[in-house]
Phi, psi and omega in degrees: 000143179235151178259135173284098186298324181299312179293318179302312181298314183288311188277328182251300187297313181278309186289315185273330186239008177050039179060030178266108183299316183299310182294318180294315180299319179298317179294328181269357179062042175228171177279156179295330178291323176298315181294316179300315179298317179297315184287322190256001178230183179277003182292150179262165179288135174274184184297324181293315179292319177301317178296320178295319178296317179300310181298320179296316179298318178298314182296320185265006180059042176259158181274105180301322183293341176287337182262332188246139176215160176264138177297144183292331177231137175247119180279135176255135181251000000 
């Protein structure tokens, strides 16, 4: 599963938390450094962050499926 970072930044990080890493991380039950790395680098969300986003969306009545998607192709090694 992948997170649509653009929608996450606009709809949750900016709109709901006014770009406050500490408050957003606390609501998602992750560390602010995990959140910062996810938002500002090419890293993807791990299971803890995905779970936090899911729980936050459920609590706030947001559509989780708007933020999360499955890659169209999965490469096998």
